[in-house]
N, C-alpha and C positions, 0 to 999 in steps of 0.2 A: 485712762485715756485722756488726751489733750482735749480742750474745748472744741467743739464743732466750728468748722469754718463758717463764717456768716454769708449770707447771700449778697450779692452785689449785681446790680443792673448790667454790668459790663459783660456778665456771662452770657447775656441774651442779645448783644449788640450785633446787628447785621451791617455789612458794608453796604455802599451805593450799589455796586455791582451785583451783590446777592439780592438786594431789593428789587432791582430790575429783572433778574431771573425769575424772582418769585412772581412778579406780574405775569410773565409767560406761562409759569406753571399754573397759575389760577385760571388763566384762559383755556389751558388744556384740560383742567379739571371740570370746568363748566361744559366744555364741548363733550367730554366723556360721559358726564352724568346725563346730558341731554339725550345722548344715543345709547345709554346703558341698556334701556329695555331691549333694543334690537341686538346689541351686542350679546346679551344673555338670553335672548329670546324668551322674555317674560313680559307681563303686562304692567310694569311699574318701573320707575327710574330707581337705580341703586346707588349706593355709596361708591366712592372712587377707590376705596380699598375696603377690604372686609366685607364684601358685597352680600355674601350669603348668611343669613341669620339662621341659627340652628334653633335657638331658644331664647325667650325673655322670661326672666324669673323675678319673682318678689321675695325679699328676704330681709334679714336683720343683720346689722354689724354691731356686735356686743364688744365694748371696750374692756380690755384686760384689767383686773382689779389690783394687779401689781405693777401697772404702768408707773415708771419713775415720776417723781413730783414735778421735774423740770419739763415734762411732756404733758401731764395730766390736765393742766390748765387749758390746753387747746380742745379738750373733749369734756363738755360740761355735762353730758347725759351718759347714763349706762349703756344705752344702746340707740341705734338709729335705724330708720328704715332705709332699704336700698333697693335699687332696680339693676338687674344685670343682664347682659347680652352676650350670648356665646355665638361665635362667628368663625368663619374661614377667611384668611388673609387674601386670597385670590381676588383680582379685580373682576373677574368673570365668573357668574354662576355656572358650574358645571352640573350637567344633568346626566344621571345614569352612569356616573364615573366615580371612581375613588377620589376623594379630595386629598390634596397634598396635606400632611399633618401640620399645618401651620395654623394655629387656632388663636383666636383673641377671647378674652374674658374681660369686658368693660363693666366697670362698677360705677354707679351713681349713688352717692349718699345724700340724703335728703334730711331736711328738719321736720319739725311737728306739722308745718303747714304745706309740706310737699315741695319745698323750694330746694334748688341744688345747693349743697354746701361744697362738695367737690366731685370731680369725675376723674377716674383712673382707667385709661385704656391699657390693659394688660395683655401679654403675650406669652406663648409657652417657649419661645426662643428669645433669651434675654439680651441678645446683642443685635447691632445694626452694622452691616458690612461697610458703611460709607461714613467718614468723619468730615469730609469737605462738603460745606453747605452748598458750594457751587455744582460740584459733581453730583450731589444728591438731587438738586433741582433739575439739572440737565438731563439725569437718567430718569427721574420720574416724569418729566415732560415727554421724554423719548418714549416711554412705556405707554403713556396715554395716547400718544400719536399713533403708535404702532398698533394698538387696538382699534383706532379709529381708521387707519388707512391700511392695515394689514401689512403686506409685503411692500407696499408703496414706501414705507418708512423703514426698512430693514436696515440700511446702512448706518443711519444715525442711531438707530437702536443698538446695533452691534458694536458701534464705537463707544457709546456710553456704558454699556454693560462691561466691555473690556477694561474701562478705567477703574471699575470697581474691584477688579480681581486682587490687586496687591493688599487690600484691606482685609481679604479673607484669611491671610496667613498670619494670624496672631494665635498664641496657644490657646486662649479662651475660646476663640471662635472655632478652631479645629476640634477642641474637645467637646463643646456644645453640639457641633455638627454631627459627630460620631455618636453622641449620646442620643440625639433625635433620630438618627437613622435606625438604632436598636429599638427605640420606643415607637417606631412610625405607626405600628398597628395598635397601640395602647388606647384605651377609653379617653375621650376628650377630658373627663373630669378628674382623671387620674394624674394629670400633669401638674407641675408647679407653673404659676404664671407671674411675670415680672413686668415692672415698668422698664422699658428700654432706656428712657432718659430719666433725669432727676426732676424732683419737685420741691417747692418750698415746704418747710415746716416752721411757719412764722419766719424767723430771721436764719434759721438753720436750712440746710439741704439735705434731701433723702432720696433714696430709692425704695420701691415697694415690692413685696413679694408675698403671694399667697400659696400655701401648701396644703393639700387635701388631707383629711383624716379618714383612713380606712375605706378607701374607694378601690374596687376591683379593677385591675389593669386591663382585664380582657372582657369587660361587660360589653355586649353588642358587637358591632363590626364598623370598620371605618367606611364601608359602602353606603351606609345610611345612618349617618352620625345623629340627624334629627329624631329619626324613629328610636335610637338607642337612648337618647336623652329623655324622650317622652316616656318610654317604658321604664327607665330608671326612676323618675319622680312619680311614677304611679304607686311605688311601694317603697321608695327610699328617701331618706333625708340626706343632705349634703352639708358638711361642715369643713371649713378650711381656716387654718391659723393665718393671721395676717402679721407679717414681720416688716420692719424697716431697717435700713442701714443709714447712717449719717455720714456726711462728708467731713473728714478732718483735715485732708490735705489733698491737693490736686494730683501729687504723684501717684498715690494709691487709690484715690477716689476721683478720677477725672470726670469733669462735667461734660466737655465737649469732644471727648473720645469715647464713642458709643460702640466700637468694636473690641473693647477690653472690659473685663469684669472688675468690679471693685473688690479690693482686698484690704485686709487689716482693719475692717470695721465690722464688729460684732453685730449679730442681727438681734433686734429688740423687738419682743412680741407686743404688738399694739392691741390685738384682740382677735376675734374670730368672726367670720361670716357664716350665716346659717340660712339654708334654703329647705323648707320642710316639704314632704311629699305633697303633690297637689299644687305647687307653686308654678307649674309650667303654664305660661300664657299663650295666647294665639299670636305666634311670631309673624302671621301673615296680615295682621290687621294694619290698617293705615297709620294708626296712632303709634304702635310699636315700631314700624318701619321708619317713622319720621323722629324716632328718638335720637337725641343728639348727646354724645359723650365727649364733647369738646372740653378738655382739660381747662381751657382758659374761660370756661363758664363758671370756674370754681371760685371760692372766696380768695381774696387776695393773698392770704396767708397759706394757700394750698395751690398756687399757681405753678405752672411748669417752669423748669430752669434750663437754659442752654439754647445755643443758636438753631439747631435742627428742631428742637421743641418749639421754638418761637415760630417756626414755619407752619405749625399745626394750626395756629389761630386762624389765619387767613384762609388756609386750605379747608378747614372743618366748616368755616362760615360760608364758602363758595359752594361747597358740596351740599351742605343743608339747604340753602336758599334756593339752589336749582332743583333739588329733589322736591321740596315744598311746592315750587311753582308747578312742576310737572304733575306730581301725585295728587294734589288737590284738584286739578282739573279732570284727571282720569277717575278720581273718586273710586279707587279699586277697593276691594275688600278682601 
């Protein structure tokens, strides 16, 4: 294989117009979070995406003993403590209904003192149907305002959703959509989970994937995912292999084209994540609801890469700050 492509700050650079649109999106995020309790009919403020928490887990990340030497220097311990959050991608918490099978598996890797080394928000659908930063921001803002104003904002919502349709027609996107349809009723822990965007690996760039080992696809039901997870961890352990792909060239491994899967980059096993039975925490506690998995809180050598990834920094901060302000006042338990 050729040498991996080196990280460059130009991959993350936003235009003036994009920065202006980001300010509008941040305002819509704050407005959404402020009203999220009434939107979801609950007693606390939620995130602006992946609002429903299914589970919070405590486990370990074990580094593979056969990791290549040119990567091993980045991981100076045999294992790390991790916290994970399993979630649903919907902005609104649905009650007494089947959730769409769009799941999140966010992982926080910590040092011996409990400080965050890196955050990886992973999802079970590896692609994003929007490559344009402007279109992404306008669409996300329109979705937020639609939830706030309901049908009073339907025209703007419909126009922006329409603009995303051309990005859906790539081979990668169609293949994964068909695959997800046939797996729509599978148990949440049986899915592979992926980083949609790229991340730094020191001066290299990578994508992350976790693949479970020996998990029953039909454990529990999609109607009550939280109950199924709780039942699972009462008597089962969970282990998943952690793989990375490196970026060697932008044609085969594009950084800012998120509706296309990377190719011609072999998977390298980084290690395994393990959660033992009994690791299931109280996902309704205030401390766990305020957990942040902002990938920009990671060490510099593990920061996100790419323009749409760059948007996450400000979006996560606004969402967290607003949730903290509201939830600490409510003091819900």
